[in-house]
C-alpha positions in Angstrom: 35.3 113.4 78.1 37.9 113.3 80.4 40.3 110.7 81.1 38.9 107.6 82.9 42.1 107.4 85.0 43.9 110.4 86.7 46.7 111.4 83.9 50.0 112.8 84.9 50.6 116.2 83.2 48.7 118.7 81.0 50.1 121.5 79.3 49.1 124.3 77.4 51.2 126.6 75.0 52.9 127.4 71.8 55.0 124.9 69.4 56.6 126.9 66.8 58.6 125.2 63.7 62.3 125.6 64.6 65.0 126.4 61.3 68.8 126.1 62.2 72.0 126.3 60.0 74.6 124.0 60.7 76.8 125.1 63.8 79.2 127.6 62.5 77.0 128.9 59.2 75.4 132.7 59.9 71.7 132.9 59.2 72.3 135.3 56.8 74.9 132.8 54.7 72.3 130.2 55.2 71.5 127.7 52.0 69.8 125.0 54.1 68.1 124.6 57.3 67.8 121.9 59.6 63.9 121.7 60.8 62.6 120.9 64.2 59.7 121.7 66.3 59.7 123.3 69.7 57.8 125.1 72.2 58.7 125.5 76.2 55.4 123.6 77.4 55.3 121.0 75.2 58.9 120.3 75.6 58.1 119.9 79.1 55.4 117.3 78.1 57.8 115.8 75.9 60.4 114.9 78.5 57.4 113.6 80.9 56.4 111.2 78.2 60.3 109.6 77.8 60.4 109.6 81.7 57.0 107.1 81.1 54.7 109.5 82.4 50.9 110.2 80.8 51.2 113.8 79.4 49.1 115.9 77.2 49.7 118.9 75.1 46.9 121.6 74.2 47.6 124.2 71.5 46.1 125.7 68.3 47.8 124.8 65.2 47.4 125.9 61.7 45.5 123.4 59.4 48.0 123.2 56.7 51.3 121.1 56.6 53.1 123.1 59.2 50.6 122.3 61.5 50.7 118.6 60.6 54.2 118.9 60.8 54.4 119.9 64.6 51.4 117.5 65.5 53.1 114.4 63.7 56.6 115.4 65.8 55.0 115.9 69.0 52.7 112.7 68.8 55.3 110.5 67.8 57.1 111.6 71.3 54.0 109.6 72.9 52.7 112.5 74.0 48.6 112.9 73.9 47.3 115.5 71.3 43.7 115.0 71.2 42.9 118.4 72.1 44.6 120.7 69.8 42.6 122.9 68.2 43.0 123.4 64.2 42.3 126.8 62.5 42.2 126.9 58.8 44.0 129.9 56.9 45.9 130.7 60.0 50.3 130.6 60.5 52.6 128.5 62.2 54.7 129.9 64.2 58.5 129.8 63.2 61.7 130.6 64.7 65.2 130.6 63.5 68.6 130.0 65.5 71.9 130.5 64.5 74.5 129.0 66.9 77.2 130.9 68.3 80.5 129.9 69.5 82.2 132.3 72.3 82.8 135.2 71.9 79.5 135.1 69.7 76.3 134.2 71.6 73.9 131.8 69.8 71.3 134.4 68.2 67.4 133.3 68.0 64.7 135.2 65.6 60.9 134.8 66.0 58.6 134.9 63.7 55.3 133.9 65.6 53.3 137.5 65.1 49.4 136.7 64.9 49.8 132.7 64.8 47.3 130.1 65.4 48.4 129.2 68.9 48.0 133.4 70.0 44.7 132.9 69.0 43.9 130.5 71.3 40.5 131.1 73.2 39.5 129.3 76.9 36.3 128.6 74.9 38.2 126.4 72.5 39.6 124.4 75.4 38.0 121.2 76.5 38.2 122.3 80.5 37.3 118.6 81.6 39.8 117.0 79.8 42.3 119.4 81.8 41.1 118.9 85.0 41.5 114.9 84.6 45.3 115.1 85.2 47.1 115.6 88.2 49.2 118.3 87.5 48.4 121.8 85.0 52.2 123.0 83.5 52.1 126.6 82.2 55.0 129.1 81.5 54.9 132.7 81.3 55.5 132.7 77.5 51.7 131.4 77.0 50.4 134.6 78.7 52.8 137.0 77.2 51.6 135.8 73.3 48.1 137.7 73.1 45.4 139.0 75.2 43.2 135.8 74.9 46.1 133.2 75.9 46.5 135.8 78.9 42.8 134.7 79.7 43.9 131.3 79.0 46.4 130.9 81.3 43.8 132.7 83.6 41.0 130.4 83.2 43.1 127.4 83.4 44.6 128.2 86.3 41.2 129.0 88.1 39.7 125.5 86.8 42.4 123.6 88.0 42.7 124.9 91.6 38.7 124.6 91.4 39.2 120.9 90.3 42.3 120.2 92.7 44.3 120.2 90.5 48.2 121.0 91.2 49.4 123.8 89.4 52.9 124.1 88.0 54.4 127.6 86.4 57.5 128.5 85.0 58.0 132.1 84.9 60.3 131.8 81.3 60.3 135.3 80.9 61.2 136.1 77.3 62.1 139.8 76.9 60.8 139.8 73.0 57.5 139.1 74.3 57.1 141.8 76.8 58.9 143.9 79.4 59.8 143.1 82.7 57.4 145.5 84.0 54.3 144.0 82.2 55.8 140.1 83.2 55.4 141.0 86.9 51.8 142.6 86.8 50.9 139.6 84.9 52.8 136.5 86.1 52.5 138.0 90.1 48.8 137.5 90.0 48.7 134.0 88.2 51.3 132.3 90.7 49.6 133.5 94.0 48.9 129.9 95.8 50.4 127.9 93.0 51.8 124.3 94.1 55.2 124.7 92.0 57.1 127.6 91.0 60.4 127.7 89.1 62.3 130.6 88.3 65.7 131.2 87.0 67.8 133.4 88.8 68.1 135.8 85.7 63.9 135.8 86.2 63.8 136.4 88.9 65.4 139.6 88.9 64.4 140.8 85.4 60.9 140.2 86.5 60.6 140.2 90.4 63.9 142.5 90.9 65.4 139.9 93.3 69.2 139.7 93.7 71.2 138.0 96.3 72.2 134.2 97.4 70.2 131.8 96.0 68.8 131.0 99.7 67.5 134.3 100.1 66.2 134.7 96.4 64.0 131.4 96.8 63.0 132.5 100.4 61.4 136.1 99.4 59.8 134.4 96.2 58.5 131.5 98.3 57.3 134.3 100.8 55.7 136.6 98.3 54.0 134.0 96.0 52.8 131.7 98.8 53.4 128.5 96.6 53.9 125.0 97.9 57.2 124.7 96.3 59.0 127.5 95.2 62.1 126.4 93.0 65.2 128.3 91.7 67.4 127.0 88.8 71.1 127.8 88.8 72.4 126.9 85.6 75.2 124.3 85.8 75.4 125.4 89.4 72.3 123.1 89.8 69.2 124.3 92.0 67.2 124.9 95.4 63.7 124.8 96.2 61.8 125.6 99.2 58.9 123.6 100.4 57.2 123.7 104.1 60.2 125.4 105.9 62.6 122.8 104.2 65.4 124.1 101.6 66.6 121.7 99.3 69.4 121.5 96.9 70.9 119.5 94.1 74.3 120.3 92.5 74.7 120.9 88.7 76.8 118.8 86.3 79.5 119.2 84.0 78.5 119.6 80.5 79.7 119.5 76.8 77.2 122.1 74.9 75.7 121.1 71.7 72.4 122.9 72.1 71.2 124.6 75.5 67.9 125.6 73.8 65.1 123.6 76.0 67.4 122.7 78.9 65.0 124.5 81.4 62.4 122.7 80.1 63.9 119.3 80.8 64.5 120.2 84.1 61.0 121.3 84.3 59.8 117.7 83.3 62.8 115.7 85.6 61.6 118.0 88.7 57.6 117.2 87.6 58.5 113.3 87.6 59.9 113.4 90.9 57.6 115.9 92.5 54.8 113.3 91.0 56.1 110.8 93.6 56.1 113.2 96.6 59.9 113.7 96.5 61.1 117.2 96.0 64.7 116.1 96.6 64.6 113.8 93.7 62.6 115.9 91.6 65.6 118.4 91.9 68.1 115.5 91.0 66.4 114.5 88.0 65.6 118.0 86.9 69.3 118.9 86.9 70.2 115.7 85.4 67.5 116.3 82.5 68.8 119.8 81.8 72.5 118.5 81.6 71.8 115.9 79.2 69.6 117.9 77.2 72.6 120.1 76.6 74.2 118.0 74.6 71.6 117.1 72.0 70.3 119.0 69.2 66.8 120.3 68.8 64.2 121.3 71.8 62.9 117.7 72.7 65.2 115.8 75.3 65.5 112.5 74.1 66.2 110.5 77.1 64.8 107.6 79.4 64.3 107.1 83.1 67.1 104.8 83.1 69.4 107.1 81.8 68.2 110.1 84.2 68.5 108.2 87.0 71.9 106.9 86.7 73.5 110.5 85.7 71.3 112.1 88.8 73.1 109.4 90.9 76.7 109.0 89.6 77.3 112.5 88.7 80.3 111.5 86.6 81.0 110.6 83.0 81.9 106.8 81.9 81.9 104.5 79.1 79.4 102.0 78.3 80.4 99.0 76.6 
């Protein structure tokens, strides 16, 4: 049954168990691991819940201890997990992180093939529940997981559009899941005419073959995809967005990096928070602040408060709180 009142954002996607040795320790030398959970779409739902929004996450989990670990961690963040599908005999996806320091990059190793989430099918989703939200948020990771997940993404967008639910899509290209050419063929069809399209500068090149100034790239994407708002993120340089002929800009923030994984998802949460208030400029500012703050903490989830993010977005300077 759909929620009685329109809740804010529902997401669909995989969450994996994340295993990471201490910073400075190589995976091949690891003797212990820090256990976290994370997944792009769920990270967004967690970020929105931290900002006071009503969010939900839908996926398929292995009906075992690891699946229950994932559910408990996500539910503890205030996200509605009531429509998660359980699968007996399935496996949980995992990934390993080796944190680097210049000149050695951070390394991520996925072990997600044939995970429970990759088996999610359209007929397993409560679509009435999905259409009870104001916005559906997806990423390019979900359709890359499997043919059935591609169908899930396509069906979700179709159902949302028919029900008047806003559609947000972050391209979130993963070269370990598919090639740029395959991603383009799929994503280019999914994002036509959606409400919010978010792309990094790197993904604009890898998937859409676009290079140039941020203004040129966001303008070309906007024209090609016909989205209501097209957002191009620029890392520490901030972000730009184009909507109804107006170009919006937000500056970045100086950061001291602890863990960059999940920063793009934190941006999405901040942007959607402002977008839900009908304010794209606010969305860019909060998204930039959320992404910067996420860099300073361990794990995929952004542990923040709305007050903290509003202050950082407004000041753009460090201070000491006493």
